[in-house]
Backbone as a ProteinNet text record, in pm:
[ID]
protein_1_A
[PRIMARY]
ADLQGVYDLQMEQSTAYRRATHKISEQKRRKILNSRFDDLRTIIPACQDGAHSKMSVLKKAMNYIDQLTKELMVQEHVLRELQQEQERRRLLQQEHSQWSNKIHSLRKHYRIP
[TERTIARY]
-3977	-4024.5	-3966.2	-3946	-3893.8	-3750.5	-3666.2	-3529.3	-3529.3	-3622.5	-3632.3	-3663.4	-3749.6	-3785	-3666	-3587.3	-3467	-3367.4	-3351.6	-3260.9	-3304.6	-3434.4	-3487	-3465.5	-3486.5	-3468.6	-3321.8	-3232	-3089.5	-3048.5	-3104	-3073.2	-3123.5	-3244.3	-3300.1	-3214.5	-3172.8	-3088.9	-2952.5	-2898.5	-2769.8	-2779.2	-2886.2	-2907.5	-2927	-3005.4	-3029.4	-2898.2	-2815.5	-2687.2	-2595.3	-2588.4	-2505.6	-2552.7	-2683.7	-2738.4	-2701.5	-2715.5	-2686.3	-2538	-2450.7	-2307.5	-2269.6	-2332.4	-2307	-2353	-2468.6	-2522.1	-2427.6	-2378.9	-2287.3	-2157.1	-2101.9	-1975.9	-1995.2	-2109	-2138.5	-2153.8	-2218.7	-2231.5	-2094.5	-2011	-1875	-1797.4	-1808.3	-1740.2	-1787.4	-1919.7	-1974	-1928	-1922.8	-1878.8	-1732.7	-1647.9	-1506.9	-1495.2	-1569.9	-1567	-1610.7	-1718.8	-1766	-1663.2	-1596.5	-1492.1	-1377.3	-1340.8	-1233.3	-1273.9	-1401.6	-1449.8	-1444.3	-1478	-1467.7	-1322.9	-1230	-1087.6	-1049.6	-1094.4	-1064.9	-1122.4	-1242.4	-1306	-1222.6	-1155.3	-1073.7	-937.9	-889.7	-757.1	-762.4	-865.9	-874.7	-927.1	-845.3	-887.3	-1023.2	-1053.2	-1178.5	-1301.1	-1280.3	-1393	-1414.6	-1333.9	-1341.8	-1446.7	-1513.5	-1609.4	-1753.1	-1774.6	-1910.7	-1925.2	-2050	-2079.6	-2065.4	-2003.6	-1985.2	-2020.6	-2080.2	-2113.6	-1985.3	-1999.3	-1882.6	-1823.4	-1908.8	-1860.3	-1783.4	-1836.2	-1770.1	-1635.1	-1631.8	-1506.8	-1403.3	-1444.8	-1351.2	-1299.2	-1389	-1346.4	-1249	-1281.9	-1194.3	-1062.4	-1065.9	-942.2	-853.3	-913.5	-836.2	-774.8	-852.9	-800.4	-687	-704.2	-602.5	-473.5	-487.9	-371	-300.4	-378.6	-318.8	-243	-303.2	-239.9	-109.1	-114.1	5.7	114.7	72.7	168.4	238.3	160.5	220.2	314.5	272	358	486.8	476	594.5	688.6	633.5	716.9	790.5	721.3	785.6	897.1	867.8	968.1	1089.9	1065.3	1176.6	1260	1193.7	1264.7	1350.4	1292.4	1366.4	1484.7	1462.3	1569.8	1683.4	1649.2	1754	1831.2	1760.4	1828.6	1921.5	1875.5	1959.1	2081.7	2061.2	2174.6	2275.6	2225.6	2316	2391.2	2320.7	2384.1	2488.4	2456.2	2551.4	2676.7	2658.5	2773.9	2856.2	2788.4	2862.1	2943.6	2885.8	2958	3077.2	3057.4	3168.2	3283	3247.6	3351.4	3421	3342.5	3402.8	3495.3	3453.4	3540	3667.8	3653.1	3769.3	3863.4	3807.1	3886.9	3952.1	3877.1	3931.4	4049.3	4033.9	4141.2	4265.8	4245.6	4358.1	4429.5	4352.6	4412.8	4484.3	4427.4	4492.5	4626	4624.9	4750.2	4853.7	4812.2	4904.1	4961.3	4873.6	4919	5017	4983.5	5073	5208.7	5207.9	5333.6	5413.3	5343.4	5413	5471.3	5397.7	5448.8	5571.9	5562.6	5676.2	5796.8	5771	5879.4	5946.1	5865.8	5920.9	5942.2	5922.7	5944.5	5863	5736	5642.6	5561.4	5554.3	5480.8	5330.4
2209	2097.5	1967.6	1963.3	1842	1813.7	1917.9	1901.2	1855.7	1907.6	1866.8	1717.4	1667.6	1525.8	1438.6	1482.8	1409	1408.7	1524.7	1536.1	1443.4	1445.9	1360.9	1213.4	1176.9	1037.8	996.8	1085.9	1057.4	1043.3	1127	1119	987.5	947.7	821.3	703.8	708.3	600.8	599.6	718.2	728.8	675.2	711.6	663.9	512.4	462.3	317.7	244.5	302.4	242.4	238.1	349.7	354.9	253.3	241.7	143.7	1.6	-25.1	-159.6	-193.9	-99.8	-125.9	-139.5	-59.8	-71.2	-207.6	-251	-380.9	-492.4	-485.6	-588.5	-589.2	-470.5	-464.9	-511.9	-481.8	-526.9	-679.1	-737.1	-882.3	-948.2	-887.3	-939.7	-933.3	-821.7	-805.4	-911.6	-932.7	-1033.6	-1173.9	-1200.5	-1332.3	-1356.5	-1257.2	-1268.9	-1286.5	-1207	-1216.6	-1355.5	-1406.4	-1540.4	-1647	-1627.1	-1721.4	-1721.1	-1603.1	-1593.5	-1660.1	-1647.6	-1715.9	-1867.3	-1913.7	-2056.4	-2103.2	-2020.3	-2052.5	-2066.2	-1970.4	-1976.2	-2102.8	-2138.6	-2259.4	-2383.8	-2386.7	-2504.4	-2500.5	-2381.5	-2367.2	-2385.5	-2335.2	-2333.9	-2469.2	-2540.8	-2674.7	-2677	-2579	-2578.2	-2554.1	-2516.9	-2489.5	-2601.8	-2704.8	-2809.1	-2915.3	-2900.9	-3003.3	-2970.6	-2869.4	-2836.1	-2689.7	-2650	-2511.2	-2420.5	-2307.3	-2208.3	-2070.7	-1988.7	-1852.7	-1773.2	-1663	-1578	-1528.7	-1492.5	-1445.9	-1558	-1677.7	-1793.2	-1818.9	-1808.9	-1829.1	-1725.7	-1599.7	-1494.9	-1517.9	-1556.9	-1584.7	-1701.4	-1806.7	-1923.9	-1892.2	-1806.5	-1764.9	-1687.5	-1598.4	-1522.6	-1617.6	-1714	-1811.8	-1893.5	-1932.9	-2012	-1930.7	-1805.3	-1717.8	-1701.4	-1682.6	-1673.7	-1800.2	-1915.2	-2044	-2057.4	-2025.2	-2034.6	-1938.4	-1820	-1721.8	-1774.3	-1834.2	-1891.1	-2006	-2091.7	-2202.8	-2151.4	-2046.9	-1988	-1932.8	-1867.5	-1813	-1925.2	-2036.5	-2150.6	-2205.5	-2220.8	-2273.4	-2180.4	-2050.7	-1955.4	-1965.2	-1984.4	-2000.3	-2127.2	-2236.3	-2362.4	-2345.6	-2278	-2255.1	-2175.6	-2069.7	-1991	-2077.1	-2161.4	-2250.3	-2347.2	-2401.5	-2493.8	-2422	-2299.1	-2222.3	-2193.5	-2161	-2137.2	-2264.3	-2377.2	-2505.2	-2539.3	-2512.4	-2537	-2451.3	-2326.5	-2237.7	-2287	-2332.9	-2388.4	-2509.9	-2597.6	-2716.1	-2676.7	-2577.3	-2530.9	-2479.2	-2401.4	-2348.6	-2459.5	-2559.4	-2673.1	-2752.4	-2771.3	-2841.8	-2763.3	-2634.8	-2548.8	-2558.9	-2553.8	-2565.5	-2703.7	-2806.2	-2942.1	-2952.1	-2894.7	-2897.4	-2824.9	-2712.6	-2638.1	-2720.7	-2784.9	-2868	-2987.9	-3046.7	-3160	-3117.8	-2999.1	-2947.4	-2921	-2867.7	-2842.6	-2974.1	-3072.2	-3202.5	-3264.8	-3256.1	-3309.9	-3239.3	-3108.2	-3031.8	-3071.3	-3086.4	-3125.9	-3266.3	-3358.9	-3494.4	-3494	-3412	-3403.9	-3341.9	-3237.1	-3168.4	-3262.5	-3337.6	-3427.4	-3568.8	-3586.6	-3714.2	-3827.4	-3795.1	-3893	-3948.8	-4081.9	-4138.6	-4117.8
-5364.2	-5284.8	-5336.2	-5467.1	-5527.3	-5480	-5467.4	-5417.3	-5272.2	-5192.1	-5052	-5041.4	-5127.6	-5128.2	-5163.5	-5260.6	-5300.5	-5184.5	-5120.8	-5006.2	-4892.7	-4860.6	-4754	-4785.2	-4911.3	-4952.7	-4937.8	-4978.8	-4966.5	-4819.3	-4733.1	-4590.1	-4531.3	-4571.5	-4521.9	-4568	-4693.5	-4746.2	-4676	-4653.4	-4585.1	-4442.1	-4373.4	-4237.2	-4235.8	-4330.1	-4339.2	-4368.9	-4455.3	-4489.2	-4366.8	-4293.5	-4172.8	-4070.7	-4053.9	-3959.5	-4002.3	-4130.4	-4181.7	-4164	-4197.9	-4182.9	-4035.5	-3950.4	-3806.3	-3755	-3801.8	-3759.3	-3802.3	-3924.1	-3974.8	-3895.9	-3871	-3796.4	-3652.4	-3592.6	-3455.8	-3452.2	-3552.9	-3560.8	-3574.8	-3656.6	-3674.9	-3544	-3472.3	-3344.4	-3244.4	-3236.9	-3144.7	-3182.5	-3311.5	-3358.3	-3317.3	-3334.9	-3296.7	-3145.3	-3070.6	-2924.6	-2878.2	-2934.9	-2898.9	-2934.9	-3046.7	-3087.8	-2987.1	-2937.2	-2837.1	-2705.7	-2668.7	-2548.7	-2568.7	-2688.5	-2717.5	-2706.4	-2755.5	-2742	-2594.8	-2513.2	-2370.1	-2306.2	-2346.6	-2289.7	-2317.7	-2431	-2463.4	-2393.9	-2360.8	-2299.2	-2148.4	-2085.7	-1939.8	-1890.7	-1813.2	-1769.5	-1698.8	-1616.2	-1540.6	-1628.6	-1755.1	-1846.3	-1947.1	-1939.4	-2040.2	-2008.1	-1894.9	-1853.2	-1892.5	-1971.3	-2014.3	-2048.6	-2070	-2106.6	-1984.8	-2006	-1900	-1955.4	-1871.4	-1914.3	-1936.5	-2005.8	-2029.9	-1899.1	-1803.9	-1674	-1604	-1610.3	-1549.5	-1616.5	-1747.6	-1820.8	-1778	-1765.3	-1724.3	-1582.6	-1491.7	-1354	-1349.9	-1421.6	-1423.5	-1492.7	-1593.2	-1660.6	-1564.1	-1485.7	-1386.7	-1283.6	-1235.9	-1139.5	-1200.5	-1325.8	-1393.6	-1412	-1447.8	-1462.9	-1328.3	-1221.4	-1087.5	-1053.5	-1081.7	-1053.5	-1132	-1261.5	-1344.5	-1297.3	-1254.4	-1203.3	-1079.2	-987.6	-866.1	-900.3	-992.2	-1033.4	-1096.6	-1175.4	-1237.8	-1132	-1030.7	-923.5	-850.3	-824.9	-759.4	-848.5	-977.3	-1069.9	-1078.3	-1078.8	-1082.6	-955.3	-841.2	-713.9	-717.1	-763.4	-773.8	-869	-980.4	-1075.8	-1012.2	-937.7	-869.8	-771.2	-695.5	-600.3	-672.8	-783.9	-860.7	-918.7	-965	-1017.3	-907.1	-786.9	-674.2	-637.8	-636.5	-606.9	-712.8	-836.9	-945.3	-927	-886.7	-863.4	-745.2	-638.7	-522.8	-565.3	-645.5	-692.9	-779.3	-863.8	-948.1	-862.4	-760.1	-670.8	-593	-548.3	-477.5	-568.9	-692.8	-787.9	-814.8	-823.4	-844.1	-723.7	-603.6	-481.5	-473.3	-508.8	-508.2	-603.2	-719.5	-818.3	-765.6	-700.7	-643.8	-536.4	-450	-344.8	-405.7	-506.8	-573.6	-633.5	-694	-751.3	-642.4	-530.1	-418.1	-365.1	-348.3	-298.1	-396.6	-524.2	-626.6	-621.1	-605.4	-596.4	-472.8	-360.1	-236.2	-248.6	-305.9	-324.4	-414.3	-516.4	-609.2	-538.6	-462	-391.5	-288.8	-216.2	-113.9	-166.5	-294.1	-361.4	-299.4	-278.7	-224.6	-342.1	-354.7	-467.6	-456.5
[MASK]
+++++++++++++++++++++++++++++++++++++++++++++++++++++++++++++++++++++++++++++++++++++++++++++++++++++++++++++++++

């Protein structure tokens, strides 16, 4: 009976230890999660005007990400248009240079000043 009592005591202590460590790790997890929500509140413009629930922060974060994604798509489109325009200008300059060289050659050939 004495060994059973020692075993039971060890099991109770083991269970209490597991509960305590689980509680500590859960508190740490919640603290980190809350800290990340605080980070989001400072980053997201729509959350900087006061306290917002976690659900509100997530919704506003999704809206903000959508907005940024759309803005990025517009910027990428503008960039492609500018790159195309730059290529057109390069080709026009190249063509201009070729025509200038031809005119110069013709003037030289016909001795035109």
